[in-house]
C-alpha positions in Angstrom: 76.4 88.4 84.7 72.7 88.3 85.7 70.6 90.0 83.0 67.3 89.8 85.0 66.1 93.0 86.6 66.4 92.7 90.4 65.7 95.0 93.3 67.2 95.2 96.7 65.3 96.9 99.6 67.0 98.3 102.7 68.3 101.6 104.0 70.5 103.0 101.2 73.3 105.5 101.6 75.8 106.6 99.0 78.2 109.5 98.4 77.4 111.9 95.6 79.9 114.7 96.2 82.9 115.7 98.3 81.7 117.2 101.6 84.6 119.7 101.2 83.1 121.1 98.0 79.4 121.2 98.9 77.1 121.5 101.9 77.3 118.4 104.0 73.7 117.4 103.4 74.3 117.7 99.7 77.2 115.3 99.7 75.2 112.1 100.1 71.8 110.5 99.4 70.0 108.5 102.0 66.8 106.5 101.8 65.7 105.1 105.1 63.5 102.6 103.2 65.1 102.5 99.8 65.2 100.3 96.8 68.1 99.8 94.4 67.2 98.3 91.0 69.8 96.5 88.9 69.8 95.1 85.4 72.6 94.0 83.1 75.2 94.8 85.7 74.2 98.4 86.1 72.0 100.5 88.4 68.8 101.5 86.6 66.9 103.0 89.5 67.3 104.1 93.1 65.2 106.0 95.6 62.4 105.7 98.2 60.8 102.2 98.1 57.3 103.4 97.5 58.3 105.5 94.5 60.8 103.0 92.9 58.5 100.0 93.3 55.6 101.9 91.7 57.8 102.5 88.6 58.4 98.7 88.0 56.5 95.6 87.4 55.0 93.9 90.5 56.7 90.7 89.3 60.2 92.1 89.7 62.1 90.1 92.3 62.8 92.1 95.4 65.3 91.1 98.1 64.4 92.8 101.4 66.8 93.2 104.3 66.2 94.0 108.0 68.7 96.2 109.9 70.9 96.4 106.8 72.5 99.3 104.9 73.3 99.2 101.2 76.1 101.3 100.0 78.5 101.4 97.1 81.3 98.9 97.0 84.5 100.0 98.7 87.5 101.1 96.6 91.0 100.3 97.8 93.5 102.6 96.0 96.7 100.8 97.2 97.2 97.2 98.2 99.8 94.4 97.6 98.3 91.0 96.8 101.7 89.1 97.3 101.9 90.4 100.9 98.7 88.6 102.0 100.8 85.8 103.6 103.0 88.2 105.6 100.4 90.6 107.0 101.1 91.3 110.7 104.9 90.8 110.6 106.5 92.1 113.7 108.8 94.9 114.5 110.4 96.8 111.6 110.1 100.1 109.8 109.8 100.4 106.0 113.3 99.6 104.6 114.1 96.8 107.0 110.6 95.5 106.7 111.0 95.2 102.9 114.3 93.4 103.3 113.3 91.0 106.1 109.7 90.2 105.2 108.5 91.5 101.8 111.3 90.4 99.5 111.5 86.8 100.8 107.8 86.3 100.5 107.6 87.8 97.0 110.2 85.4 95.8 107.6 82.6 96.1 105.5 84.2 93.4 107.8 82.8 90.7 105.7 79.7 91.2 102.3 80.2 89.4 100.7 77.6 91.6 101.5 79.5 94.7 100.6 82.8 93.1 97.2 81.4 92.1 96.5 80.1 95.6 97.2 83.6 97.1 95.3 85.4 94.4 92.2 83.4 95.2 92.6 84.0 98.9 93.3 87.7 98.3 90.2 88.2 96.1 88.1 86.2 98.5 89.2 88.6 101.3 88.4 91.6 99.3 84.9 90.3 98.6 84.3 89.4 102.3 85.3 92.9 103.3 83.1 94.7 100.7 85.9 95.9 98.5 84.9 95.7 94.8 87.7 97.6 93.1 91.4 97.8 94.0 94.7 99.1 92.6 97.0 96.2 93.2 100.7 95.6 93.3 101.9 92.2 92.0 105.5 91.0 92.1 108.4 91.3 89.6 107.3 88.0 88.1 105.2 88.3 85.0 103.4 85.1 86.0 102.1 86.7 89.2 100.1 89.2 87.1 98.8 86.7 84.6 97.5 84.6 87.5 96.0 87.6 89.3 94.2 88.9 86.2 93.0 85.5 85.2 91.3 85.0 88.6 89.9 88.6 88.6 88.5 88.0 85.2 86.6 84.9 86.3 84.9 87.1 88.9 84.2 89.9 86.5 86.0 92.4 88.8 87.0 95.9 88.0 90.7 95.5 89.1 93.8 97.5 88.2 97.2 95.7 88.6 100.7 95.6 87.3 104.0 93.7 87.3 106.5 95.3 89.7 109.6 96.8 88.1 112.9 96.7 90.0 116.4 96.6 88.5 118.6 97.6 91.6 118.7 97.7 95.4 116.8 94.4 95.6 117.7 90.8 95.8 118.9 89.3 92.5 116.0 86.9 92.5 113.6 89.8 92.3 115.3 92.1 89.8 114.6 92.5 86.1 116.3 94.9 83.6 115.0 98.0 81.9 114.6 96.0 78.7 113.0 92.9 80.2 110.7 94.9 82.5 109.6 97.1 79.6 108.9 94.1 77.3 107.0 92.1 80.0 104.9 95.2 80.9 104.2 95.8 77.3 103.1 92.2 76.8 100.8 92.3 79.9 99.3 95.6 78.8 98.5 94.2 75.4 97.0 91.1 76.9 95.0 92.5 79.9 94.4 96.2 79.7 90.7 97.0 79.0 89.9 93.3 78.8 86.5 93.1 80.4 86.7 95.3 83.5 90.4 94.9 83.9 92.9 97.7 83.7 96.7 97.8 83.8 99.1 99.9 86.0 102.8 100.3 85.2 104.3 99.6 88.6 107.9 100.6 89.5 108.1 99.6 93.2 109.7 103.0 94.2 112.5 105.2 93.0 115.3 103.5 95.0 114.7 100.2 93.2 114.8 101.5 89.7 117.7 102.9 87.8 117.3 106.1 85.7 117.3 103.8 82.7 114.3 101.8 84.0 112.4 104.9 85.0 112.9 106.2 81.5 111.3 103.0 80.1 108.3 103.5 82.5 107.9 107.0 81.0 108.1 105.4 77.5 105.3 103.0 78.4 103.1 105.8 79.6 103.6 107.6 76.4 102.8 104.5 74.3 99.8 103.6 76.3 98.4 106.9 77.7 95.3 105.3 79.2 97.2 102.9 81.6 97.9 103.7 85.2 101.1 104.5 87.0 101.3 103.0 90.5 104.2 103.4 92.9 105.2 104.7 96.3 106.1 108.2 97.4 107.5 109.9 100.5 106.4 107.2 103.0 109.4 107.3 105.3 112.0 109.9 106.1 114.9 107.5 105.6 113.4 106.5 102.3 113.3 110.1 101.2 117.0 110.7 102.2 117.9 107.6 100.2 116.1 108.8 97.1 117.9 112.2 97.3 121.2 110.4 97.7 120.5 108.2 94.6 119.2 111.1 92.5 121.2 114.2 93.7 120.4 116.1 90.6 116.7 116.1 91.4 115.0 118.7 93.6 112.7 116.3 95.5 111.4 112.7 95.6 108.5 113.7 93.4 110.8 115.5 91.0 112.5 112.1 90.3 109.2 110.7 89.0 108.3 114.0 87.2 111.6 114.1 85.4 110.9 110.8 83.8 107.4 111.6 82.8 105.6 109.6 85.4 103.0 112.2 86.5 99.7 112.1 84.7 96.0 111.9 85.4 96.2 108.1 86.1 99.2 108.2 88.4 98.5 107.0 91.9 101.2 107.4 94.5 100.9 105.5 97.8 101.4 107.4 101.1 102.7 110.9 100.3 103.1 111.6 104.0 106.1 113.9 103.9 105.4 116.2 100.9 106.4 119.9 100.4 103.9 122.5 99.2 105.6 122.5 95.8 105.2 118.7 95.5 101.5 118.9 96.5 100.9 121.7 93.9 102.7 119.6 91.2 100.5 116.6 92.0 97.4 118.6 91.7 98.6 120.2 88.4 99.2 116.8 86.9 95.9 115.4 88.2 97.8 112.7 90.0 96.4 111.1 93.2 97.6 110.0 96.6 96.5 106.8 98.4 95.9 107.5 102.1 97.0 104.3 103.9 96.4 104.9 107.7 96.8 101.4 109.1 100.2 100.8 107.4 101.4 104.3 108.3 100.7 103.6 111.9 102.0 100.0 111.8 105.4 101.0 110.3 105.6 104.3 112.2 105.9 106.2 109.0 104.1 109.4 110.0 100.7 111.2 109.9 99.1 111.9 106.6 98.3 115.5 105.9 94.8 115.2 104.3 93.8 118.8 104.8 97.0 120.1 103.2 96.7 117.9 100.2 93.0 118.7 99.7 93.7 122.4 100.0 96.2 122.1 97.2 93.7 120.2 95.1 95.2 116.8 95.2 92.9 113.8 94.6 92.9 111.4 97.5 91.6 107.8 97.9 91.7 105.3 100.7 94.2 102.4 100.7 94.6 99.4 103.1 98.2 98.7 101.9 98.1 95.1 103.0 100.5 93.6 104.1 102.0 96.6 105.9 98.4 97.5 106.5 96.9 95.3 109.1 93.4 94.7 107.7 91.6 94.1 104.4 88.7 96.0 105.9 88.0 99.5 104.5 85.8 100.0 107.5 88.7 99.5 109.9 90.9 101.6 107.6 88.3 104.4 107.9 88.5 104.1 111.7 92.3 104.4 111.7 92.1 107.4 109.3 89.9 109.2 111.9 92.6 108.6 114.5 95.3 109.9 112.2 93.4 113.1 111.9 92.7 113.3 115.7 96.5 113.1 116.3 96.7 116.3 114.3 93.9 118.0 116.2 91.6 117.7 113.1 88.3 115.9 112.6 87.4 113.5 109.8 83.7 113.6 109.4 81.9 110.2 108.8 80.5 111.4 105.5 84.0 112.4 104.4 85.2 109.0 105.3 82.5 107.4 103.2 83.4 109.7 100.3 87.1 108.7 100.5 86.3 105.0 100.6 83.9 105.1 97.6 83.4 108.1 95.3 86.7 109.7 96.3 88.6 106.5 95.5 86.8 106.4 92.1 87.8 110.0 91.4 91.4 109.2 92.4 91.3 106.5 89.8 89.4 108.6 87.3 86.7 106.0 87.2 83.9 108.1 88.7 81.8 107.7 85.5 81.7 103.9 86.2 81.9 103.3 89.9 82.0 105.1 93.3 78.3 105.4 94.1 74.9 104.0 93.2 73.9 106.7 90.6 71.8 105.4 87.7 74.0 104.1 85.0 76.9 103.1 87.3 78.2 99.6 87.4 76.3 97.7 90.1 79.1 97.0 92.6 77.5 97.3 96.0 77.7 96.0 99.6 75.1 95.1 102.1 76.2 96.0 105.6 74.7 94.5 108.8 74.1 97.3 111.3 73.6 94.6 114.0 76.6 92.4 113.1 77.7 92.1 116.7 76.0 92.3 120.0 77.9 95.5 120.8 77.0 97.1 117.4 73.4 96.2 117.9 73.3 97.8 121.4 75.3 100.8 120.3 73.1 101.4 117.2 70.1 101.5 119.6 71.7 104.6 121.2 72.1 106.5 118.0 69.7 109.2 116.8 71.1 110.7 113.6 72.4 109.1 110.4 75.8 110.7 111.1 76.0 108.8 114.5 75.0 105.5 112.8 77.7 106.0 110.2 80.4 106.8 112.7 79.5 103.7 114.8 79.7 101.7 111.6 83.2 102.9 110.7 84.4 102.7 114.3 83.1 99.2 115.2 82.7 97.7 111.8 84.9 95.1 110.2 84.5 92.0 107.9 81.7 90.7 110.3 79.7 93.7 109.2 79.7 92.7 105.5 76.6 90.7 104.9 76.7 90.5 101.1 78.9 91.9 98.3 77.6 92.3 94.7 79.9 92.5 91.7 78.4 93.9 88.5 75.0 92.9 89.8 75.9 89.4 90.8 76.3 88.2 94.4 80.0 87.6 95.0 80.0 87.1 98.7 77.3 85.9 101.2 78.0 85.7 104.9 74.9 83.5 105.4 73.9 85.4 108.6 70.8 83.3 109.1 72.7 80.0 109.4 74.5 80.7 112.7 75.5 83.3 115.2 79.0 83.3 113.9 78.8 82.3 110.2 81.8 81.3 108.2 82.6 83.5 105.2 81.2 82.1 102.0 82.5 83.4 98.7 80.1 82.7 95.9 81.4 81.1 92.7 80.3 83.4 89.9 82.8 82.1 87.4 
């Protein structure tokens, strides 16, 4: 971690409140010529350049950017690191997709060498897309999580991850038992949870792949370690829901299965939640659980249209998730674009400032980490991204046609992708640099900060 005080000068935009809860102009801060000051891994000042620079020593190093926008690092609330190698697999819906693509690929993670290779690539991709925090699925293999956390620790990342739990309805080579899954999870929690910036998530894959006995052990872990996360899937696909109700006929709903075993609490994050009843939404809100909105995978697998307005009206916390590899991009910018289209298909609008909120501060709130990350407020951890508003010829031309900040942000989320990410900073240190001055089409360069 760099301890020296450093400043970064560019246009600065960050979310400070949910646009649904305040007037739109009160939901963000924007400084057309702004300065962000970082020291010891935290933000210590932010504001208009003339005011901020006057408050600090003239000898303070200042990095200045042209046609760039600094914003808070993106937060991905649902992603699978073992599915990196099977992204863009053709032609299936959820259950067949798991059987034909996911399970065979995850088998390879029994080998720590392969797991380490993928973990490095995965974390490099996150950095090059401006994602600084993620809630991450591993595999059933304990080794896959040891490897992931080891690599994340080298990079000083705030990452949340967990070993997958499955004791039925999966290939024998990917199943554990209630006892072995419980003990392995317990060992990993003791080793990694709250170690540096790392956090642990107890991770049953989804209700169909866990017996009642295993779900009971998940509830036991949450009782024993009340500050860990619960990360699983919920109501992604209609056939999946029918299967759950067949497997648990005594329960009223898919969510009720999890609720019965004590899996709903303030750090529970459920991916998808497309087909939820009013009662399920109300119970999620009551328990302070969150839903990860994963638009690219929902479209790719034909799962359905996420009911953002309904969930928010019920008071459910929502973050943005890429869901790689059913999701087709590591880019939160592209995910924001697909989220807009999901809402359009329901004759609703998703405002650019709301998208920014979901991708940053909303994600932090979904993870109950808004005191540490999610925007660039003074005291927050200095995870931020520098975006190039002229990353492509088309973006440069289109930006010249914009008048308002709202227009610029909408162009950014509509046309932006990994090429837009100029630099990514983790806890005040540069973790990724696209080297835009070297060539017209620079190669990605992940900076070794180990």
